[in-house]
C-alpha positions as CSV (number, residue, x, y, z in Angstrom):
1,M,0.0,0.0,0.0
2,E,1.4,3.4,-1.1
3,P,1.2,6.5,1.0
4,G,-1.1,8.2,-1.5
5,D,-3.6,5.3,-1.1
6,A,-3.9,6.1,2.5
7,A,-4.9,9.6,1.8
8,R,-7.7,8.5,-0.6
9,L,-9.1,6.0,1.9
10,G,-9.7,8.6,4.6
11,P,-8.4,8.8,8.1
12,G,-10.5,6.0,9.7
13,R,-9.9,3.5,7.0
14,A,-6.2,4.5,6.7
15,A,-5.7,3.8,10.5
16,R,-7.3,0.4,10.1
17,A,-5.1,-0.3,7.1
18,L,-1.7,0.4,8.9
19,P,0.5,-2.6,9.9
20,P,0.4,-3.6,13.6
21,R,4.1,-2.7,14.3
22,L,3.4,0.9,13.0
23,L,0.4,1.1,15.3
24,L,2.7,0.3,18.4
25,L,5.1,3.2,17.7
26,P,3.1,5.9,19.5
27,L,2.8,3.6,22.6
28,L,6.5,2.7,22.7
29,P,7.6,5.6,25.0
30,L,4.8,4.8,27.4
31,L,5.7,1.1,27.6
32,L,9.4,1.9,28.0
33,G,8.7,4.3,30.8
34,R,6.6,1.8,32.7
35,G,9.3,-0.9,32.3
36,L,12.1,1.4,33.4
37,R,10.1,2.4,36.5
38,A,9.3,-1.2,37.3
39,A,13.0,-2.1,36.9
40,A,14.0,0.8,39.1
41,A,11.4,-0.2,41.7
42,A,12.7,-3.7,41.7
43,S,16.3,-2.6,42.0
44,S,15.5,-0.1,44.8
45,G,13.6,-2.8,46.7
46,A,16.5,-5.2,46.4
47,A,18.9,-2.4,47.5
48,A,16.7,-1.6,50.5
49,E,16.6,-5.3,51.4
50,D,20.4,-5.5,51.1
51,S,20.7,-2.3,53.2
52,S,18.4,-3.7,55.9
53,A,20.3,-6.9,56.0
54,M,23.6,-5.0,56.3
55,E,22.2,-3.0,59.2
56,E,21.0,-6.1,61.0
57,L,24.4,-7.7,60.5
58,A,26.1,-4.6,61.8
59,T,23.7,-4.5,64.8
60,E,24.5,-8.1,65.6
61,K,28.2,-7.4,65.4
62,E,27.8,-4.5,67.7
63,A,25.8,-6.6,70.2
64,E,28.5,-9.3,70.0
65,E,31.2,-6.8,70.5
66,S,29.4,-5.3,73.5
67,H,29.0,-8.7,75.0
68,R,32.7,-9.4,74.6
69,Q,33.6,-6.1,76.2
70,D,31.3,-6.9,79.2
71,S,33.0,-10.2,79.6
72,V,36.4,-8.6,79.5
73,S,35.5,-5.9,82.0
74,L,34.2,-8.5,84.5
75,L,37.2,-10.8,83.8
76,T,39.4,-7.8,84.6
77,F,37.9,-7.4,88.1
78,I,38.0,-11.2,88.7
79,L,41.7,-11.2,87.8
80,L,42.3,-8.2,90.1
81,L,40.7,-10.1,93.0
82,T,42.6,-13.3,92.2
83,L,45.9,-11.4,92.2
84,T,45.0,-9.6,95.4
85,I,44.2,-12.9,97.1
86,L,47.5,-14.4,96.0
87,T,49.4,-11.3,97.2
88,I,47.5,-11.4,100.6
89,W,48.7,-15.0,101.1
90,L,52.2,-13.9,100.4
91,F,52.0,-11.0,102.8
92,K,50.5,-13.2,105.5
93,H,53.2,-15.9,104.9
94,R,55.9,-13.3,105.2
95,R,54.1,-11.5,108.1
96,V,54.0,-8.2,106.2
97,R,51.7,-5.7,107.9
98,F,52.7,-2.3,106.4
99,L,50.0,-2.7,103.7
100,H,46.5,-4.2,104.1
101,E,44.7,-6.2,101.5
102,T,42.4,-3.2,100.6
103,G,45.5,-1.2,99.9
104,L,46.8,-3.9,97.6
105,A,43.5,-4.0,95.7
106,M,43.7,-0.2,95.2
107,I,47.2,-0.5,93.8
108,Y,46.3,-3.2,91.4
109,G,43.2,-1.1,90.4
110,L,45.4,1.9,89.7
111,I,47.7,-0.2,87.5
112,V,44.8,-1.6,85.4
113,G,43.3,1.9,85.2
114,V,46.5,3.3,83.8
115,I,46.6,0.5,81.2
116,L,43.0,1.0,80.2
117,R,43.3,4.8,80.0
118,Y,46.5,5.1,78.1
119,G,47.1,1.7,76.6
120,T,43.8,1.1,74.8
121,P,42.8,3.1,71.7
122,A,39.4,4.8,71.2
123,T,37.0,2.3,69.6
124,S,34.0,4.5,68.7
125,G,33.5,7.7,66.8
126,H,32.5,11.0,68.1
127,D,28.8,11.2,69.0
128,K,26.6,13.8,67.4
129,S,25.1,16.5,69.5
130,L,21.4,17.2,68.8
131,S,19.5,20.2,70.2
132,C,16.1,20.0,71.8
133,T,15.4,23.7,72.4
134,Q,11.6,23.1,72.9
135,E,12.1,20.9,76.0
136,D,12.9,22.4,79.4
137,R,13.9,19.3,81.2
138,A,15.8,16.0,80.6
139,F,14.1,12.7,80.0
140,S,15.2,9.4,81.6
141,T,14.3,7.6,78.4
142,L,14.4,9.0,74.8
143,L,13.0,7.5,71.6
144,V,14.8,8.8,68.5
145,N,13.4,8.3,65.0
146,V,16.2,7.7,62.5
147,S,14.9,7.2,59.0
148,G,11.7,5.5,60.2
149,K,13.4,3.3,62.8
150,F,13.1,4.1,66.5
151,F,16.0,3.8,68.8
152,E,15.9,4.0,72.6
153,Y,18.4,6.0,74.6
154,T,18.8,6.3,78.4
155,L,20.0,9.2,80.5
156,K,23.5,8.9,81.9
157,G,24.0,12.3,83.4
158,E,24.6,16.0,82.6
159,I,27.7,17.2,80.7
160,S,28.9,20.8,81.1
161,P,29.2,22.8,77.9
162,G,32.9,23.1,78.3
163,K,33.4,19.3,78.2
164,I,31.0,18.5,75.4
165,N,33.9,17.6,73.1
166,S,35.8,15.5,75.7
167,V,33.2,12.8,76.2
168,E,34.8,9.4,76.6
169,Q,35.1,7.7,73.3
170,N,36.7,4.4,74.6
171,D,34.0,1.8,74.8
172,M,36.1,-0.3,77.2
173,L,36.4,2.5,79.7
174,R,32.7,3.0,79.5
175,K,32.1,-0.7,80.3
176,V,34.3,-0.7,83.4
177,T,32.4,2.3,84.8
178,F,29.7,0.8,86.8
179,D,26.3,2.2,87.7
180,P,26.4,3.5,91.3
181,E,23.3,1.5,92.1
182,V,25.4,-1.6,91.7
183,F,27.4,-0.6,94.8
184,F,24.3,0.1,96.9
185,N,22.1,-2.8,95.9
186,I,24.7,-5.6,95.4
187,L,28.0,-4.8,97.1
188,L,27.1,-2.9,100.2
189,P,24.5,-5.3,101.7
190,P,26.9,-8.2,102.4
191,I,29.5,-5.8,103.9
192,I,27.1,-4.2,106.3
193,F,25.2,-7.4,107.2
194,H,28.5,-9.1,108.0
195,A,29.4,-6.3,110.3
196,G,26.2,-6.8,112.3
197,Y,26.2,-10.6,112.1
198,S,29.8,-11.0,113.3
199,L,29.5,-8.4,116.0
200,K,31.3,-9.4,119.2
201,K,28.3,-8.7,121.5
202,R,30.1,-9.1,124.8
203,H,32.6,-6.3,124.3
204,F,30.2,-4.3,122.2
205,F,27.6,-4.1,124.9
206,R,30.2,-3.6,127.6
207,N,31.1,-0.3,125.9
208,L,27.6,0.4,124.4
209,G,27.2,3.9,125.9
210,S,30.6,5.1,124.6
211,I,30.0,3.6,121.2
212,L,26.6,5.3,120.8
213,A,28.1,8.6,121.9
214,Y,31.0,8.4,119.3
215,A,28.7,7.1,116.6
216,F,25.8,9.6,116.9
217,L,27.1,12.7,118.6
218,G,30.6,12.3,117.2
219,T,29.4,11.9,113.6
220,A,27.1,14.9,113.9
221,V,29.8,17.1,115.4
222,S,32.3,15.9,112.7
223,C,29.8,16.6,110.0
224,F,29.0,20.2,111.0
225,I,32.7,21.0,111.7
226,I,33.9,19.7,108.4
227,G,30.9,21.3,106.6
228,N,31.6,24.8,108.0
229,L,35.3,24.6,107.5
230,M,34.8,23.5,103.9
231,Y,32.3,26.4,103.4
232,G,35.2,28.7,104.3
233,V,37.4,26.9,101.9
234,V,34.8,27.3,99.1
235,K,34.6,31.1,99.9
236,L,38.4,31.3,99.6
237,M,38.3,29.5,96.3
238,K,35.7,31.9,95.1
239,I,37.8,34.9,96.1
240,V,41.0,33.6,94.3
241,G,39.0,32.6,91.3
242,Q,39.3,28.8,91.5
243,L,35.6,28.1,91.7
244,S,34.1,27.7,88.3
245,D,30.5,26.8,89.3
246,K,28.0,26.9,92.1
247,F,28.9,25.4,95.5
248,Y,26.4,25.9,98.3
249,Y,26.5,25.6,102.0
250,T,24.3,22.5,101.9
251,D,26.8,20.9,99.5
252,C,29.5,21.5,102.1
253,L,27.4,19.9,104.8
254,F,26.7,16.9,102.5
255,F,30.4,16.5,102.0
256,G,30.9,16.6,105.8
257,A,28.3,13.9,106.2
258,I,29.7,11.5,103.7
259,I,33.3,12.0,104.6
260,S,32.5,11.4,108.3
261,A,31.8,7.7,107.6
262,T,34.9,6.0,109.0
263,D,36.0,2.5,107.8
264,P,39.1,1.4,109.8
265,V,39.2,-1.9,108.1
266,T,43.0,-1.9,107.9
267,V,43.4,-1.0,111.6
268,L,40.9,-3.5,112.8
269,A,42.5,-6.3,110.7
270,I,45.9,-5.5,112.2
271,F,44.3,-5.4,115.7
272,N,42.8,-8.8,115.1
273,E,46.1,-10.3,113.9
274,L,48.1,-8.7,116.8
275,H,45.3,-9.4,119.4
276,A,45.2,-5.8,120.6
277,D,43.2,-4.7,123.6
278,V,39.6,-5.9,123.2
279,D,38.0,-2.7,124.5
280,L,39.9,-0.6,122.0
281,Y,38.9,-3.0,119.3
282,A,35.2,-2.8,120.4
283,L,35.2,1.0,120.5
284,L,36.6,1.3,117.0
285,F,34.6,-1.5,115.5
286,G,31.3,-0.4,117.2
287,E,31.9,3.3,116.2
288,S,32.6,2.4,112.5
289,V,29.5,0.1,112.3
290,L,27.0,2.6,113.6
291,N,28.9,5.5,112.2
292,D,28.2,4.3,108.6
293,A,24.5,4.1,109.3
294,V,24.4,7.6,110.9
295,A,26.4,9.1,108.0
296,I,24.1,7.8,105.3
297,V,20.9,8.9,107.2
298,L,22.5,12.3,107.9
299,S,23.4,12.8,104.2
300,S,19.8,11.9,103.2
301,S,18.5,14.5,105.7
302,I,20.8,17.2,104.3
303,V,19.6,16.4,100.8
304,A,16.0,16.7,102.0
305,Y,16.7,20.2,103.5
306,Q,14.5,22.5,101.4
307,P,13.8,26.0,102.9
308,A,10.8,28.0,101.8
309,G,11.2,31.0,99.6
310,L,13.4,31.9,96.6
311,N,16.7,31.1,98.2
312,T,16.6,27.4,98.6
313,H,20.1,27.2,100.2
314,A,19.6,29.8,103.1
315,F,19.1,28.8,106.7
316,D,15.5,28.1,107.6
317,A,14.6,27.0,111.1
318,A,11.5,25.1,110.0
319,A,13.4,23.3,107.3
320,F,16.1,22.5,109.8
321,F,13.8,20.9,112.3
322,K,12.0,19.1,109.4
323,S,15.4,17.6,108.4
324,V,16.0,16.5,112.0
325,G,12.6,14.9,112.0
326,I,13.4,13.2,108.7
327,F,16.7,11.9,110.2
328,L,14.9,10.4,113.2
329,G,12.1,9.0,111.1
330,I,14.4,7.3,108.6
331,F,16.7,5.9,111.3
332,S,13.9,4.6,113.5
333,G,12.0,3.2,110.6
334,S,15.0,1.5,109.1
335,F,16.0,0.1,112.6
336,T,12.4,-1.2,113.1
337,M,12.3,-2.8,109.6
338,G,15.7,-4.6,110.1
339,A,14.7,-5.8,113.6
340,V,11.3,-7.0,112.4
341,T,12.8,-8.9,109.5
342,G,15.2,-10.6,111.8
343,V,12.4,-11.5,114.2
344,V,10.3,-12.9,111.4
345,T,13.2,-15.1,110.3
346,A,13.7,-16.3,113.8
347,L,10.1,-17.3,114.1
348,I,10.1,-19.1,110.8
349,S,13.3,-21.0,111.7
350,K,11.8,-21.9,115.1
351,F,8.3,-23.0,114.2
352,T,9.2,-24.9,111.1
353,K,11.4,-27.9,110.6
354,L,13.8,-26.2,108.1
355,H,16.7,-27.3,110.3
356,C,16.1,-30.8,108.8
357,F,17.1,-29.3,105.4
358,P,20.2,-27.2,105.9
359,L,20.4,-26.1,102.3
360,L,16.9,-24.6,102.3
361,E,17.5,-23.1,105.8
362,T,20.6,-21.3,104.6
363,A,19.0,-20.1,101.4
364,L,16.0,-18.7,103.3
365,F,18.3,-17.0,105.8
366,F,20.3,-15.4,102.9
367,L,17.3,-14.2,101.0
368,M,15.5,-12.8,104.1
369,S,18.7,-10.9,105.1
370,W,19.3,-9.5,101.7
371,S,15.7,-8.5,101.1
372,T,15.8,-6.4,104.2
373,F,18.1,-3.9,102.4
374,L,15.9,-3.8,99.3
375,L,12.7,-3.6,101.2
376,A,14.0,-0.6,103.2
377,E,15.1,1.2,100.1
378,A,11.8,0.5,98.4
379,C,9.9,2.0,101.3
380,G,12.0,5.1,101.4
381,F,14.1,4.2,104.4
382,T,17.9,3.4,104.5
383,G,18.9,-0.1,103.6
384,V,22.3,0.2,105.3
385,V,20.7,0.8,108.7
386,A,18.0,-1.9,108.2
387,V,20.5,-4.6,107.1
388,L,22.9,-3.7,109.9
389,F,20.3,-4.2,112.6
390,C,18.9,-7.2,110.8
391,G,22.3,-8.8,111.0
392,I,22.5,-8.0,114.8
393,T,19.0,-9.5,115.3
394,Q,19.8,-12.6,113.2
395,A,22.9,-13.2,115.2
396,H,21.1,-12.8,118.5
397,Y,18.0,-14.8,117.8
398,T,17.9,-16.7,114.5
399,Y,21.4,-18.1,114.9
400,N,20.2,-20.1,117.9
401,N,17.6,-21.9,115.8
402,L,19.8,-22.9,112.9
403,S,21.2,-26.3,112.5
404,V,24.9,-26.8,113.1
405,E,25.6,-27.0,109.4
406,S,23.6,-23.9,108.6
407,R,25.4,-21.9,111.3
408,S,28.7,-22.7,109.7
409,R,27.4,-22.0,106.3
410,T,25.9,-18.6,107.0
411,K,29.0,-17.4,108.9
412,Q,31.3,-18.5,106.1
413,L,29.0,-17.4,103.3
414,F,28.7,-13.8,104.5
415,E,32.4,-13.7,105.4
416,V,33.3,-14.6,101.8
417,L,30.8,-12.2,100.3
418,H,32.1,-9.4,102.6
419,F,35.7,-10.1,101.6
420,L,35.0,-10.2,97.9
421,A,32.7,-7.2,97.9
422,E,35.0,-5.0,99.9
423,N,38.1,-5.8,97.8
424,F,36.0,-5.3,94.7
425,I,35.1,-1.8,95.8
426,F,38.7,-0.9,96.7
427,S,39.9,-2.3,93.3
428,Y,37.3,-0.2,91.6
429,M,38.5,2.9,93.6
430,G,41.9,2.5,92.0
431,L,40.4,1.9,88.6
432,A,38.1,4.9,88.9
433,L,40.9,7.4,89.4
434,F,41.8,7.0,85.7
435,T,38.5,5.7,84.2
436,F,36.0,8.1,85.8
437,Q,35.0,10.8,83.2
438,K,34.0,13.7,85.5
439,H,37.0,14.3,87.9
440,V,37.3,17.8,89.2
441,F,40.8,18.3,90.9
442,S,41.1,21.3,93.1
443,P,44.3,21.5,95.2
444,V,42.8,24.1,97.6
445,F,39.7,22.0,98.2
446,I,41.7,18.8,98.7
447,I,44.1,20.4,101.2
448,G,41.3,22.1,103.0
449,A,39.4,18.7,103.2
450,F,42.4,17.0,104.8
451,V,42.7,19.7,107.4
452,A,39.0,19.8,108.1
453,I,38.8,16.0,108.5
454,F,41.7,16.1,111.0
455,L,40.1,18.9,113.0
456,G,36.6,17.3,112.8
457,R,38.0,13.9,114.1
458,A,39.9,15.6,116.9
459,A,36.9,17.7,117.9
460,H,34.7,14.7,118.6
461,I,37.2,12.1,119.9
462,Y,38.9,14.1,122.7
463,P,35.9,16.1,124.1
464,L,33.5,13.1,124.0
465,S,36.2,10.9,125.7
466,F,36.5,13.5,128.4
467,F,32.8,13.5,129.2
468,L,32.5,9.8,128.9
469,N,35.3,9.2,131.3
470,L,33.4,11.2,133.9
471,G,30.9,8.2,134.1
472,R,33.2,5.3,133.3
473,R,34.9,3.1,135.9
474,H,37.5,2.1,133.4
475,K,38.6,5.2,131.7
476,I,39.4,5.6,128.0
477,G,43.1,6.4,128.3
478,W,45.0,9.0,126.3
479,N,46.8,6.3,124.3
480,F,43.4,4.8,123.4
481,Q,42.1,8.3,122.4
482,H,45.2,9.0,120.3
483,M,44.8,5.6,118.6
484,M,41.1,6.3,117.9
485,M,42.1,9.7,116.5
486,F,44.7,8.0,114.3
487,S,42.3,5.3,113.1
488,G,39.8,7.5,111.4
489,L,40.2,5.9,108.0
490,R,37.7,6.5,105.2
491,G,36.7,3.6,102.9
492,A,33.9,1.9,101.1
493,M,30.9,3.8,102.6
494,A,32.4,7.3,101.9
495,F,33.2,6.2,98.3
496,A,29.8,4.7,97.7
497,L,28.0,7.8,99.0
498,A,30.2,10.1,96.9
499,I,29.8,8.2,93.7
500,R,26.0,7.8,94.0
501,D,25.4,11.4,92.7
502,T,28.1,13.0,90.4
503,A,25.8,15.1,88.3
504,S,26.8,18.6,89.5
505,Y,30.1,20.3,89.6
506,A,30.1,20.3,93.4
507,R,29.4,16.6,93.6
508,Q,32.2,15.8,91.1
509,M,34.7,17.7,93.2
510,M,33.5,15.9,96.3
511,F,33.9,12.5,94.6
512,T,37.5,13.3,93.4
513,T,38.5,14.6,96.9
514,T,36.9,11.6,98.6
515,L,38.8,9.2,96.4
516,L,42.2,10.8,97.2
517,I,41.3,10.9,101.0
518,V,40.6,7.2,100.9
519,F,43.9,6.5,99.1
520,F,45.9,8.5,101.7
521,T,44.2,7.1,104.8
522,V,44.4,3.4,103.7
523,W,48.0,3.6,102.5
524,I,49.6,6.0,105.0
525,I,47.5,5.7,108.1
526,G,46.8,2.0,107.6
527,G,50.5,1.3,107.0
528,G,51.4,3.1,110.2
529,T,49.1,1.2,112.5
530,T,51.7,-1.3,113.9
531,P,54.3,1.4,114.7
532,M,51.6,3.6,116.3
533,L,50.6,0.7,118.6
534,S,54.1,0.4,119.8
535,W,54.6,4.1,120.2
536,L,51.4,4.4,122.3
537,N,52.3,1.4,124.4
538,I,49.0,-0.3,123.7
539,R,48.8,-4.0,124.7
540,V,49.0,-6.6,122.1
541,G,48.9,-10.4,122.3
542,V,45.8,-10.2,124.6
543,E,44.2,-13.3,123.1
544,E,41.2,-14.6,125.0
545,L,40.6,-18.3,125.0
546,S,38.1,-19.7,122.6
547,E,34.6,-20.4,123.9
548,E,35.3,-24.1,123.7
549,D,38.3,-23.8,126.0
550,Q,36.3,-21.6,128.4
551,N,33.5,-24.1,128.6
552,E,36.0,-26.9,129.1
553,H,38.1,-25.3,131.8
554,R,36.1,-22.7,133.6
555,W,32.3,-22.8,133.1
556,R,30.2,-24.8,135.4
557,Y,27.4,-25.3,133.0
558,I,26.8,-26.7,129.5
559,R,25.6,-24.5,126.8
560,V,23.6,-26.0,124.0
561,G,22.5,-24.2,120.9
562,V,24.0,-20.8,121.8
563,D,26.0,-18.4,119.7
564,P,29.7,-18.8,120.5
565,D,30.1,-15.1,120.9
566,Q,27.1,-14.7,123.2
567,D,27.6,-14.2,126.9
568,P,26.8,-17.0,129.2
569,P,23.3,-16.8,130.7
570,P,22.9,-15.1,134.1
571,N,22.1,-17.1,137.2
572,N,19.2,-16.5,139.4
573,D,21.0,-14.3,141.9
574,S,22.7,-11.6,139.9
575,F,23.7,-10.3,136.5
576,Q,26.9,-12.4,136.4
577,V,28.2,-12.7,132.9
578,L,31.0,-15.1,133.8
579,Q,30.9,-17.7,136.5
580,G,34.1,-18.7,138.2
581,D,36.7,-17.7,140.6
582,G,39.8,-15.5,140.4
583,P,40.4,-13.2,137.4
584,D,37.3,-14.5,135.6
585,S,35.1,-13.5,138.4
586,A,36.7,-10.0,138.5
587,R,36.1,-9.7,134.8
588,G,32.5,-10.7,135.3
589,N,32.1,-8.0,138.0
590,R,33.6,-5.4,135.6
591,T,31.0,-6.2,133.0
592,K,28.3,-6.0,135.6
593,Q,29.5,-2.7,136.9
594,E,30.0,-1.0,133.5
595,S,26.7,-2.1,131.9
596,A,24.1,0.6,132.0
597,W,21.0,-0.1,134.2
598,L,18.8,0.3,131.1
599,F,20.8,-2.3,129.3
600,R,20.7,-4.7,132.2
601,L,16.9,-4.3,132.4
602,W,16.7,-5.0,128.7
603,Y,19.0,-8.0,129.0
604,S,16.8,-9.5,131.6
605,F,13.6,-8.9,129.6
606,D,15.3,-10.3,126.5
607,H,16.7,-13.4,128.2
608,N,13.5,-14.2,130.1
609,Y,10.8,-13.4,127.5
610,L,12.0,-12.7,124.0
611,K,14.5,-15.6,123.7
612,P,12.0,-18.2,124.9
613,I,9.6,-17.0,122.3
614,L,12.0,-16.5,119.4
615,T,14.6,-19.3,120.0
616,H,15.0,-22.7,121.5
617,S,17.1,-21.4,124.4
618,G,16.2,-19.6,127.6
619,P,14.0,-20.5,130.6
620,P,10.3,-21.0,130.4
621,L,8.1,-18.0,130.6
622,T,6.2,-19.3,133.6
623,T,9.3,-19.3,135.8
624,T,10.5,-15.8,134.9
625,L,7.5,-13.6,134.6
626,P,6.8,-13.0,138.3
627,A,10.4,-12.2,139.1
628,W,10.8,-9.8,136.2
629,C,7.6,-7.9,137.0
630,G,8.7,-7.5,140.6
631,L,12.1,-6.2,139.5
632,L,10.5,-3.8,137.0
633,A,8.2,-2.4,139.8
634,R,11.2,-1.8,142.1
635,C,13.2,-0.1,139.3
636,L,10.3,2.3,138.5
637,T,9.4,3.1,142.1
638,S,12.8,3.4,143.7
639,P,15.5,6.1,143.0
640,Q,18.1,3.4,143.5
641,V,19.4,1.3,140.5
642,Y,19.1,-2.5,140.8
643,D,20.7,-5.2,138.7
644,V,18.7,-8.1,137.2
645,G,18.9,-10.1,140.4
646,G,17.5,-7.3,142.5
647,E,20.8,-6.3,144.1
648,E,21.2,-2.6,144.8
649,L,24.1,-0.9,143.0
């Protein structure tokens, strides 16, 4: 068909007369476009799938790397503890006393910290800073939309604008920096519980009045003296231009509270090895045990101090008395919770036959004791106080109901946990000097803190000892006072309180200073304990016979199911702690004379009524109720003071 024929046929007939391939020519661009778009869509889908697969693979690799770093960080601390244990054995074998095991742990922690800080390269890139100008507060959890995928981020703390570019980029250093709650919820409970559970009650209660005075009045005096002196140091720093941020008076008082927590673990360990005077040991140990509890409640009360008005850091009498009320409420509530938990455990162990299954008995004892700490914290009280008095109550009541195997297990279990937790904390102290990201070193503040601690310790040891000696038959000698002054080491509790909050500039400076104070007191003062004992002419080698030897050679009765550290029961005539003749009788009379009448009254009530209810030991209630009621009536109606047997003192 010629082109001219198409013109003669007309447009409609010409279109029908065209070949099929010519009819497809106008549709070719449309078909090609659709094909290209389909091919592009298919290729983009495949690319998206490949990209998603690559992202998932990268995420899995990051998770695997994070798991490996977690394992390495925990392995580092386990190796530190292993090395510390081996060195402790070597020191004990060679009778080396100039450095305690906690000092060794700190040295090894320092070495590992230097290696991690300067020997490991940065493993992550710089983080990107995003601005949220519309928000006026920080969020604990943040969901970020990145290209349609949501990622969750958690709050770690505030960073000052000047340090925004110096955020730690080493993932390994981030891994070995633990959450402060790990110290409070996992490491502190076994340390504090062991202190209460292993308390030598005979010597503790013999010096109970002095211990309470040092722990409560002494800690309060030390806190306020250190706080006021440090406030003067802060004012001096502000004048000379060394204070770059806010530092309030309440911050100084808070520092005084946390640094007043003594931990003479080195001194007490040397006392135990050398068998130093038992009364001096009891005074130092009792003060340190209760002092930790007072310090943590006192610091919580200072944090709760909130005056009315615009100036929230000025003195307000109403806020002050409110803080005092908070202190009393927290301490009494924590004490009650710990004692009640111990009593409940004693009742369970007495009225069930768990002693037939020592494993279950030990497990229940462990869980009830540990849960006391967490229960107190969950209720707004202080777990340290609760678990301390829970340990004392468990040792006094529950221990008598346990089977022989469970007694040995519980003693050894908490002793091992205490040893490992304490050395772990001291190892972490050495590590934290180089791995912690928010250190604030201020020479003026550090020197002022050392001077304030010395003066605060002296201001409560010597005056309180003077007043206590006015009422004590056996005076606290000058050599004892000097040794107590020298033994004011700082340790795990001060560190745990300081690291719990490092968000502000003031708290960061406190943490750094506390760390250096712990180093100095453990290494220098702890190492000088043995020479100081010799210089002060304090008796050593005063080793009392074991309870088994005492029972075999001196006691005239057989004790069954009683704590080895517990005093022998009194007879029906008087409050006689020890029965026998000669020196033993004199020692019994000394305990009788030095015990406060309120404590003697409590001892009688406890022995005659509480122990028969809570334990398998003690006389029946029917034989002791009339005698105790008569004694109580005489004590309340007469101005004279009577002992348990009714003898006038």
